[in-house]
Structure formats: structure tokens, C-alpha cells
C-alpha positions, 0 to 999 in steps of 0.5 A: 663375945657374950660368954655363957659363964664368968669365963668362956671357951670361945675365942676370936682373933684377927692379925697381920701375919705380914703386910699383905696377909690378915689372919682371921680365926674363930673357935669354940672349945668343948665344955665351959667354965675355967677348964675350957678357958685354959684349953682356949688360951692354949689353943689360941697361942698355938694357932697365933704362933704357927700362923706367924711362922707361916703355912696355909690354914690346913698346915696350921690346923694340922700342926696344932691338932698334933700338938694338942693330941699329944698331951690331951689327957682330958679329951677336950677338943676345939672347932676352928674356922681359920681364914688367911686373906691376901689383902692385895688380891681378895683371896681368902684361903680357908680351913674349917675343923668342924666349925659352923658355916661362914656367911658370905655377902657379895657387894650389893647382895645378901648374906648366904651360908657357904657350906664348906667341907669340914674336917674333924675338930682340933684335938680329936685325932692325931694326924688328920690331913686338914683341906684348904678352900678359897673364897675370892672377895671383891671390894664391898664383900663381907664375911660373917663367922660365928660360934654355934651359941648363935644358931643354937641359942634356945628359947623357953620352948626349947626351939633353936634360933637357927641359921635361917633366923640368923641370916635373916638378921644379917639381911635386914640391912646387909650393907650396915657397918660391921658393928651394926651387923653384929649388934642386929644379930645379937638383938634378934638372938636376944628377942627370940631367947627371951627370959631363957637362960644362956647355955653357950657362949655366943661369938661373932666376927665380921669383916668387909673387904675394900680392896688392896687400896682400902682399909679392912 
């Protein structure tokens, strides 16, 4: 995560709900600076607490959306991608509240965007019914999620980095360790942007699945 200002509105998290379920979340709050950071912290706590109580990503997003809408006088919102991975089976149940498309790499393959169905961002309209979808991960598969600070990074000619350059960077060495993948994408963004100022937070998260007998 590289914030555009001293404090940012992006956040990511991963935590065990129980011995067999790992939650992954990445989100982008509207606005920047201290107000976005405070809204981010509230959203993060609500997502974490509801996930630990239980429910699918759709249930969790719906609950958090209603809670935020009930006192959202500043009309802020947050885009969220939330996945819950069942470690024993590799089934990743996901929900997307207005966030960027995730990228998936199958074992021995290359990263590709999964153009999942978006629902509205959290905090926009109360009562939204969010939807789940599933991705079946096999040992060696990887997931890459990010905020719009990556594809919308802008050079001095006001050209966007874009998702094509992002997947090209991921596929320079798609089998690299997750930490190296993140460094490669960040370096590609930095080269593209050059001396242009950073206008948005840049946040990325990647996971490789090793199967029920491995380590995530």
C-alpha cells in the first residue's frame, strides 16, 4: 500500500474466521486525507466484526452497507472486494461492491482478469442485495486484487496505466513469489508515471493457494 497523502483511504486485510476459512478484503474509500481515513477505519471494523460473526460475502456487505447508510451524512462510500476462502476445498466465495476486477492465475498459466458482476459500492443505497460468486482454486493458483490507484495511475501526458499494463507486469514472471509480484507491478507503475504526482492511493494484495495440506 502506497498512500497518495500522509494518510490514505484504501485498506486491505486478511484474517482467519475459523480454522478452515480465510477472509480477504481490499477496499477504496471515496475522498482522501483524514476524513477518508476515518471512514476507512469504521468500514474496516464493521467488515471484520461481521465476518467473524459469520455469513457469506453478500451477507457481510449487505450488513455493513445498511449500517453505514444509516449515519452517512457526508455521503461517503467505499468500494469493496471481499473473498472467503475455504482452505480445505479451495472454494473462494466472493462479493464485489463496485470494486475493480480481480485477476486470477491458474497453476502454470498467466494472470487474467475475472470480470465479475459488480453491485453498488457500500454506503450508496440502503437495502441493496449483494451477490456471491465462486472461484474454485487448485493448488498453485493465485489471486491478485488491487485498488483503482493501479490502473488509474497517470503519467505526465494524462495517460492511464490501465489493466492491460497491469496484467502484463504480473505476467513478466507469473510464477514469482507473491512479494516479488507486488514489487514488479509497483515498479512498472513507477516507470510509467515517471515524475507525475501520485493522485490516488495504490494498494495491492496477492495470495497463492497451496491446497489443504499446504500453507497460504
